[in-house]
C-alpha positions in Angstrom: 0.2 -0.1 0.3 1.3 3.3 -0.9 2.5 5.8 1.7 -0.2 8.5 0.8 -2.8 6.0 1.0 -1.5 4.7 4.3 -1.5 8.8 5.8 -4.9 9.4 4.5 -6.4 6.0 6.5 -4.3 6.8 9.6 -5.7 10.1 9.7 -9.5 9.2 9.5 -8.6 6.3 12.2 -7.2 9.1 14.0 -10.1 11.7 13.3 -12.6 8.8 14.5 -10.8 8.7 17.6 -10.5 12.3 18.4 -14.6 13.0 17.2 -15.0 9.9 19.6 -13.1 12.1 22.6 -15.1 15.1 21.7 -18.9 12.9 21.0 -19.2 13.8 17.9 -20.3 11.8 15.3 -18.8 10.2 12.3 -21.0 9.1 9.1 -20.3 8.2 5.8 -21.8 8.8 2.4 -20.9 8.2 -1.0 -21.0 6.4 -4.1 -19.3 3.7 -6.3 -20.2 3.8 -10.0 -18.0 0.8 -12.5 -19.2 0.0 -16.1 -17.7 -0.8 -19.0 -17.8 1.0 -22.7 -17.8 0.5 -26.1 -17.4 3.8 -28.2 -16.4 4.8 -31.5 -15.0 8.0 -32.9 -16.3 9.7 -29.3 -13.6 12.7 -29.6 -12.5 12.6 -33.4 -15.4 11.9 -35.1 -13.6 10.5 -38.1 -13.8 6.9 -38.7 -10.6 6.8 -40.9 -8.5 7.2 -38.0 -8.3 4.3 -35.4 -9.3 5.0 -31.8 -7.2 4.6 -28.7 -9.5 1.3 -27.7 -13.0 0.5 -28.3 -13.3 -0.7 -24.7 -12.5 0.5 -21.5 -13.7 -0.4 -17.9 -13.7 2.3 -15.7 -14.8 3.6 -12.3 -15.2 6.2 -9.5 -15.5 6.0 -5.5 -16.4 9.3 -4.1 -16.8 9.2 -0.3 -17.8 11.8 2.1 -16.9 11.5 6.0 -19.0 14.0 8.1 -17.7 14.8 11.2 -20.7 16.2 13.0 -20.7 17.7 16.7 -24.3 18.9 16.7 -27.4 20.4 14.6 -25.4 23.7 14.2 -21.0 22.2 13.7 -19.7 19.7 11.3 -16.5 19.6 9.3 -16.7 17.6 5.9 -13.9 15.8 4.0 -14.4 14.1 0.6 -12.0 12.0 -1.4 -12.4 11.2 -5.3 -10.9 7.9 -6.8 -10.7 7.5 -10.5 -9.5 4.2 -12.1 -9.3 3.1 -15.4 -8.8 -0.4 -15.5 -5.3 -1.7 -16.7 -4.3 1.9 -16.6 -1.6 3.0 -14.5 -0.5 1.1 -11.5 -3.7 2.0 -9.6 -5.5 0.3 -12.0 -3.0 -2.7 -13.3 -2.6 -6.1 -11.2 -1.0 -5.3 -7.9 -3.7 -2.4 -7.9 -1.2 -0.2 -5.9 -1.3 3.7 -6.9 2.3 4.6 -6.2 3.0 6.9 -8.6 -0.4 7.7 -10.4 -1.8 9.6 -7.6 -5.6 8.2 -7.6 -6.8 9.6 -4.6 -8.0 13.2 -5.3 -9.1 15.6 -2.6 -11.9 17.0 -3.2 -13.8 18.2 -0.1 -12.9 19.5 3.3 -14.8 22.5 4.6 -16.3 23.7 8.1 -20.1 24.2 8.3 -21.5 26.0 11.3 -24.4 28.8 12.5 -23.4 31.4 14.9 -25.3 30.7 18.1 -28.9 31.8 18.8 -29.1 33.4 15.0 -29.9 31.4 11.6 -26.4 32.7 10.2 -24.5 29.7 8.5 -21.1 29.8 7.5 -19.8 27.7 5.3 -15.6 27.7 4.9 -13.1 25.5 3.0 -12.8 23.6 -0.4 -16.7 23.0 -1.0 -19.0 22.7 -3.7 -20.4 26.1 -4.9 -22.7 26.6 -7.4 -25.1 29.6 -8.9 -28.7 28.8 -9.3 -29.4 27.2 -12.9 -31.6 24.9 -14.9 -28.9 23.1 -16.6 -26.0 23.4 -14.4 -24.5 26.9 -14.7 -22.3 28.3 -17.7 -20.6 30.6 -15.3 -19.7 29.0 -12.0 -21.2 25.9 -10.7 -18.3 23.5 -9.6 -15.8 22.5 -6.4 -14.0 25.4 -5.2 -12.1 27.1 -2.4 -14.5 29.2 -0.7 -16.4 31.5 2.0 -19.8 31.5 1.7 -22.4 33.4 4.2 -26.5 32.6 4.1 -29.1 34.4 6.4 -32.7 34.4 5.9 -34.0 38.2 6.2 -37.7 37.2 6.0 -39.7 34.3 6.0 -39.5 33.8 2.3 -36.3 35.6 1.7 -32.7 35.0 2.1 -29.1 36.2 1.3 -25.6 34.3 0.2 -22.7 36.2 -0.3 -19.7 34.2 -0.9 -15.6 34.8 -1.9 -13.4 32.3 -3.6 -10.3 32.0 -5.3 -9.6 30.1 -8.5 -5.7 30.8 -9.0 -2.9 32.0 -6.8 0.9 31.1 -8.0 2.3 33.7 -5.7 2.1 33.4 -2.1 2.9 34.7 1.3 4.4 31.3 1.6 6.9 31.4 -1.6 10.5 31.7 0.1 11.7 32.8 -3.3 12.0 36.8 -3.7 9.7 39.0 -6.1 9.6 42.3 -7.3 9.4 45.7 -4.7 5.8 45.9 -5.7 4.8 42.3 -5.4 2.8 40.0 -7.7 -0.4 40.5 -8.9 -1.4 36.9 -10.3 -4.8 36.5 -8.3 -8.1 35.1 -9.9 -11.3 36.1 -7.5 -14.6 35.9 -7.6 -17.6 37.5 -5.3 -20.8 36.9 -5.5 -24.2 37.5 -3.9 -27.5 35.9 -4.4 -30.8 36.5 -3.0 -33.5 33.2 -3.1 -37.1 34.0 -2.7 -39.5 31.0 -1.8 -42.9 32.1 -2.4 -46.1 29.3 -2.5 -46.0 28.5 -6.1 -42.8 30.2 -7.3 -38.8 30.3 -6.5 -36.9 32.9 -7.6 -33.2 33.3 -7.1 -31.5 36.9 -8.8 -27.8 37.2 -8.0 -24.6 39.4 -9.0 -20.7 38.4 -9.2 -17.4 40.0 -10.1 -14.2 38.8 -10.9 -10.9 40.4 -10.5 -7.6 39.0 -12.2 -4.4 40.7 -11.7 -1.9 42.1 -14.4 0.6 38.9 -13.0 -1.7 36.5 -13.9 -0.9 33.7 -16.2 -3.3 34.4 -19.3 -1.9 31.4 -21.3 -2.5 28.6 -18.9 -5.5 30.5 -17.8 -5.6 28.6 -14.8 -8.8 28.0 -13.1 -10.9 29.7 -16.4 -12.8 27.3 -18.6 -13.7 30.3 -21.1 -13.3 30.1 -24.4 -12.3 33.6 -24.9 -8.2 33.6 -25.8 -7.0 35.5 -22.6 -3.3 35.8 -23.7 -4.2 39.0 -25.5 -5.3 41.2 -22.8 -2.0 42.6 -21.0 -3.2 43.8 -18.2 -5.9 43.9 -15.3 -9.3 42.1 -16.3 -11.8 42.5 -14.7 -15.5 40.4 -15.3 -19.2 40.5 -13.8 -22.4 39.0 -14.4 -25.7 39.4 -13.6 -28.0 36.4 -13.6 -31.7 35.1 -12.4 -33.1 31.7 -12.3 -37.2 30.7 -12.1 -38.8 28.2 -10.9 -42.9 27.8 -11.2 -45.1 25.1 -9.6 -48.1 27.1 -10.2 -49.7 24.9 -13.0 -48.8 21.6 -11.0 -48.3 19.0 -12.8 -46.7 21.4 -15.3 -43.1 22.5 -13.7 -41.5 25.5 -15.3 -37.6 26.5 -15.0 -35.9 29.4 -17.0 -32.3 31.2 -16.7 -30.9 34.5 -18.0 -27.3 35.6 -17.3 -25.6 38.7 -18.9 -21.8 39.2 -18.0 -19.2 40.9 -19.3 -15.3 41.0 -19.2 -13.2 44.4 -20.1 -9.6 44.8 -20.2 -7.3 47.6 -22.2 -6.8 44.7 -25.3 -10.2 42.5 -24.7 -13.9 42.9 -24.0 -15.9 40.5 -24.5 -20.0 40.8 -23.5 -22.7 38.0 -24.0 -25.8 36.2 -22.6 -27.5 33.0 -22.3 -31.2 31.6 -21.2 -32.5 28.7 -20.7 -36.2 27.5 -20.9 -37.5 24.1 -19.4 -41.4 22.9 -19.1 -42.0 19.5 -17.5 -45.3 17.9 -17.3 -45.6 14.5 -14.7 -47.5 11.5 -16.8 -48.4 9.1 -15.0 -45.7 6.7 -16.2 -43.3 9.5 -17.5 -41.6 12.8 -16.8 -41.7 15.1 -20.1 -39.6 17.5 -20.1 -39.6 20.3 -23.5 -36.2 22.5 -23.2 -34.5 24.8 -25.4 -31.1 27.0 -24.8 -29.6 29.7 -26.4 -26.2 31.4 -25.9 -24.2 34.0 -27.6 -21.1 32.8 -29.8 -17.6 34.0 -31.1 -17.4 37.2 -33.2 -14.9 37.8 -35.7 -13.5 40.4 -34.2 -11.4 38.4 -31.8 -10.4 41.9 -29.7 -14.1 42.6 -29.5 -16.1 39.6 -28.5 -19.9 38.7 -28.0 -19.0 35.8 -25.8 -19.9 35.5 -22.3 -17.7 34.9 -19.8 -16.9 31.7 -18.1 -15.2 30.7 -14.8 -15.6 27.4 -13.9 -18.7 25.4 -15.2 -20.6 22.4 -14.9 -23.4 23.0 -17.9 -24.9 20.1 -19.5 -28.0 18.4 -21.6 -26.6 15.8 -23.2 -23.4 13.5 -23.6 -22.2 15.0 -26.5 -23.6 18.6 -25.0 -22.0 19.6 -22.2 -21.9 15.8 -20.8 -24.8 14.2 -19.0 -24.4 11.0 -17.8 -26.2 7.8 -15.8 -22.7 7.4 -14.0 -20.3 9.7 -12.0 -17.2 10.2 -14.6 -15.1 12.6 -15.7 -15.7 10.8 -19.5 -18.4 12.6 -20.6 -18.8 16.0 -23.3 -17.5 14.3 -26.2 -18.5 16.6 -29.6 -18.4 19.8 -27.7 -14.8 18.8 -26.1 -13.8 17.4 -29.1 -15.0 20.9 -31.3 -14.0 23.0 -28.8 -17.3 25.1 -28.0 -20.4 24.5 -26.2 -19.1 22.4 -23.0 -20.4 25.6 -21.4 -23.1 26.5 -23.3 -22.0 29.4 -24.8 -21.6 29.6 -28.6 -24.5 27.0 -28.8 -28.6 26.8 -29.1 -30.2 24.0 -27.9 -33.6 21.8 -28.6 -34.7 19.2 -26.7 -36.9 16.7 -25.7 -36.4 14.5 -22.3 -38.6 11.7 -21.2 -38.0 10.3 -17.2 -38.9 8.1 -15.3 -40.7 5.7 -17.8 -41.9 2.6 -15.7 -43.9 -0.2 -17.2 -41.7 -2.8 -15.3 -41.6 -2.7 -11.3 -37.7 -2.0 -10.2 -36.9 -1.2 -14.3 -36.7 2.8 -15.8 -35.7 4.0 -18.7 -34.9 7.4 -19.8 -35.1 9.1 -23.0 -32.7 12.3 -24.2 -32.8 13.8 -28.0 -31.4 16.9 -28.4 -30.5 19.3 -31.1 -28.0 22.0 -31.8 -26.8 24.5 -33.9 -23.4 26.8 -33.6 -23.9 30.8 -32.8 -20.8 31.9 -33.5 -19.8 33.6 -36.6 -18.9 31.2 -39.2 -15.0 30.2 -39.0 -14.5 30.9 -35.5 -14.7 27.8 -34.7 -15.6 24.1 -35.7 -19.4 24.5 -34.9 -20.5 27.9 -35.6 -24.0 29.4 -37.0 -23.4 26.7 -39.8 -23.6 23.6 -38.1 -25.6 21.9 -36.5 -25.9 18.5 -34.8 -28.0 15.2 -33.3 -27.8 13.4 -30.3 -29.5 10.5 -29.3 -29.0 9.0 -25.6 -30.8 6.1 -23.9 -30.3 4.8 -19.7 -31.6 1.4 -19.0 -32.1 1.3 -14.7 -32.9 -1.6 -13.2 -33.1 -1.6 -9.2 -31.3 -4.3 -7.5 -31.9 -3.0 -4.2 -32.6 0.1 -2.7 -29.3 1.7 -3.1 -27.9 -0.4 -6.0 -28.4 -0.1 -9.9 -27.5 -1.9 -12.7 -27.9 0.3 -15.5 -27.2 0.4 -19.6 -26.2 3.6 -21.5 -26.8 3.7 -25.4 -25.8 7.3 -26.9 -25.4 8.1 -31.1 -24.4 11.5 -32.3 -24.4 12.9 -36.2 -23.4 16.4 -36.7 -21.5 18.7 -39.3 -18.8 21.1 -39.4 -18.0 23.3 -42.4 -14.6 24.5 -41.2 -13.4 20.5 -40.3 -14.9 19.7 -43.8 -13.0 22.4 -45.3 -9.9 21.4 -43.5 -10.1 17.4 -43.7 -12.1 17.0 -46.8 -14.8 15.3 -45.3 -17.6 16.4 -42.7 -17.8 14.7 -39.3 -18.4 10.9 -39.0 -21.2 9.9 -36.7 -20.1 8.8 -32.8 -21.4 6.0 -30.7 -21.3 4.7 -27.0 -23.0 2.1 -25.2 -22.2 1.0 -21.4 -23.4 -1.4 -18.8 -22.4 -1.2 -14.8 -23.1 -1.1 -11.6 -24.4 2.2 -9.3 -24.2 1.8 -5.8 -24.9 4.8 -3.5 -24.6 4.6 0.2 
């Protein structure tokens, strides 16, 4: 067993001893997904080029340890372990994991409520997400953050937060720097005002981001935007204003919507754009049907004056090839939009889709179907998926409940689309891609 693994397990054992001494309770939760996948053309969409392999087995274990002192105080430690069978020394025979670092720190945060108040504080490595329908395209990710929440009235609350995305030069660096110091930080502050009523929940929010002039614009650590920030040579500021609404006044018809506008400003690069999403879900007896659409502005011909919504750390998704919906907890998703380098965050993309979920004709057996049509919104020639290009994504999930917390799952996915720029460069259009999986998902 590798030294780091021993250290992690030893720490957990000692934490258990300490929590016992202070009368804290330790609870464990998480999930383990294991599945095999068969696929072709997932990332190159070219049948003339051989894939690295057409079959792999993947697994992911996420474990969260809750150290609960009382209802007002707890600490959480989250670990994640990803393995591809046979790859690296954590997935080969022996499974020792001495060099490929399979154990990842996911969460480590403190959560408490101030005595005799309803003010909640959460500080540390945690999940931070702005309100959304399909995952927020601006910020929806794990982050080092401080988040404070408090109710104002019975139906209205306020959440304020601060998070740091990058800091390559810290107080603890021993190497000398310039007399003026190093301004290389990437920081964000935000405020959200969730409002809950009998028939609606509305959550407006505002955020401001600042990047120092010494930030590594080439590497873009902490930023997932498609904008080329290397064009900027000075400080960058980003702001965004958005709102999410969920309406159930027409139950069993449920409506949800997002609208976001954001802008980036610097001496040599400017960009402003918007995103909108709308979904309508209706509960039938054997299934839930959802009709949805999203739209976001795309890249402009003028690379210094763009019309793209700035993106920080997103988790937007509507299907496996557009954003990355999967039935399994996995890093292997976002196939098409990752391949063409646009649309994984919902920007530069227009989608219309139908979701048929919780389809049940037999006890313990359910199905889910997603059909999505997408078209680019960027100017012609700015990327591999513009207003001249389009694609279809078809996705089917079958799930059989073996036990209450254990399910057998199979997936089938098929994508077909076109790219004018790819056709011009390669002499032929995109080939179709597909994948199929079968595996198990255990939640505990």
